[in-house]
C-alpha angles and dihedrals in degrees: 000000000000124000118247115259123222116227115216111215139186128205121215113199120030102203125130094291090061092059089060094040091053093061091053092047092049085062093060111091097201100048127085125186107225104165141023131189136194137146091232118072093204091061090052090051090048092052087047090056092057090054090046091053090052090046091242126145113259114254120235108275127215132181092201117059091210089067090052094048091051092052105111089210090065112084101172138005141223112209110194093166129131118284094250091065100025100082095052093045091047093049093045089049094051091050089059090049096256 
């Protein structure tokens, strides 16, 4: 029997959809959020407050999604951004193997 593998994910875009998404991700035993990214520092702080309330370590935070997708600790990404930015970020992420 093989051991379960933890998947390290990053989240790009920390708007209101992300808060709902987080609660679903927290229910997944084999997923760990290792990085978050948003252009707005206040959104990063809000998401970190959710981690703090659950007594979870803060993920790395980025303001440039290119830095997040270059992070070797991030294996996959969720991209709950607006449609006008989602496609470019998704394509760039896939090119990096995420």
